[in-house]
C-alpha positions in Angstrom: 32.2 -8.4 -11.6 29.4 -7.1 -9.3 29.6 -4.1 -7.0 28.8 -5.3 -3.4 27.6 -1.8 -2.5 25.0 -1.7 -5.3 21.5 -1.6 -4.1 18.7 -2.7 -6.4 16.0 -0.1 -7.2 12.8 -1.2 -5.4 9.5 -1.5 -7.4 7.0 1.2 -6.5 3.3 0.3 -6.6 1.4 2.7 -8.7 -2.1 3.8 -7.5 -4.9 2.4 -9.6 -8.2 3.8 -10.8 -11.2 1.6 -9.9 -11.9 -1.2 -12.4 -8.4 -1.3 -13.8 -5.2 -3.1 -12.8 -1.9 -1.6 -11.7 1.6 -1.8 -13.1 4.9 -1.6 -11.3 7.5 1.0 -12.2 11.1 0.8 -11.2 12.2 4.3 -10.6 13.6 5.8 -13.9 13.7 2.3 -15.5 10.5 0.7 -16.9 6.8 0.4 -16.6 5.8 -3.3 -16.3 2.4 -4.2 -17.7 1.0 -7.1 -15.6 0.8 -10.5 -17.3 -2.9 -10.8 -16.5 -3.7 -7.7 -18.6 -1.3 -8.8 -21.3 -3.0 -12.2 -21.6 -6.6 -10.7 -21.4 -5.7 -8.5 -24.3 -4.7 -11.6 -26.4 -1.0 -11.3 -26.3 1.4 -14.2 -25.8 5.1 -14.4 -25.1 7.3 -13.2 -28.1 4.4 -11.4 -29.8 5.2 -8.0 -31.2 3.5 -5.0 -29.5 3.2 -1.6 -31.2 3.0 1.6 -29.3 0.9 4.7 -30.2 0.2 7.9 -28.3 -3.5 7.9 -29.3 -6.2 5.4 -29.8 -6.7 4.8 -33.6 -10.4 4.0 -32.9 -10.8 7.3 -31.1 -12.5 5.7 -28.1 -9.9 6.9 -25.6 -9.2 10.6 -25.2 -5.7 11.9 -25.8 -3.0 11.6 -23.1 -2.8 7.9 -23.4 -0.5 5.2 -24.5 -2.0 2.4 -26.6 -0.3 -1.0 -27.2 -1.6 -2.8 -30.2 -1.2 -6.3 -31.5 -1.7 -5.3 -35.2 1.0 -2.9 -36.6 -0.5 0.6 -37.2 0.8 3.0 -39.8 3.2 5.0 -37.7 4.0 3.4 -34.3 6.2 5.2 -31.9 8.0 2.0 -30.9 7.6 -1.7 -30.8 8.3 -4.2 -28.1 8.1 -7.9 -27.6 6.1 -9.7 -24.9 8.5 -11.3 -22.4 8.6 -15.0 -21.6 6.7 -14.2 -18.3 4.0 -12.6 -20.4 4.8 -9.0 -19.3 5.5 -6.0 -21.4 8.2 -3.6 -20.1 8.0 -0.1 -21.4 10.9 2.3 -21.3 10.2 5.6 -19.5 11.2 7.4 -22.7 8.0 6.1 -24.3 6.0 7.4 -21.3 7.7 10.8 -21.7 6.8 10.9 -25.4 3.2 10.3 -24.5 3.2 13.0 -21.8 2.8 10.5 -18.9 6.2 10.4 -17.3 5.8 10.4 -13.5 2.0 10.2 -13.6 -0.1 7.7 -11.6 -1.3 5.3 -14.3 -4.3 3.1 -14.9 -3.9 0.1 -17.2 -6.6 -2.0 -18.9 -6.9 -4.0 -22.0 -8.8 -6.4 -24.2 -9.3 -7.3 -27.9 -5.7 -6.9 -29.0 -5.0 -3.6 -27.3 -3.8 -2.3 -23.9 -4.6 1.3 -22.8 -2.3 3.1 -20.3 -3.6 6.5 -19.1 -3.4 8.7 -16.1 -5.4 7.4 -13.2 -8.3 9.5 -12.1 -7.8 11.1 -8.7 
């Protein structure tokens, strides 16, 4: 049964750093990685995605969230790419990585997606 007084939580557009794409975050719910970035990184629907709070290659400074196609030694979490080719990350993962409530920049390629605070 549905509650007629229930109002859906609107999606908020996150500001974007130049040269990167943006994600949408429903308040206190999930960060949605856009399908264009997911595809560009080489992911397909139902692929497994592994989450780290640092770049194993060391190319990205700390305070980032890295999504990998290949399972690393100690992932924080794993997700599946949705049918619409999006990845929806729980805010608990953002909190573990120290990025809860931050304006985020998202980019990716070659089997990885990097989420980091947007430059002001």
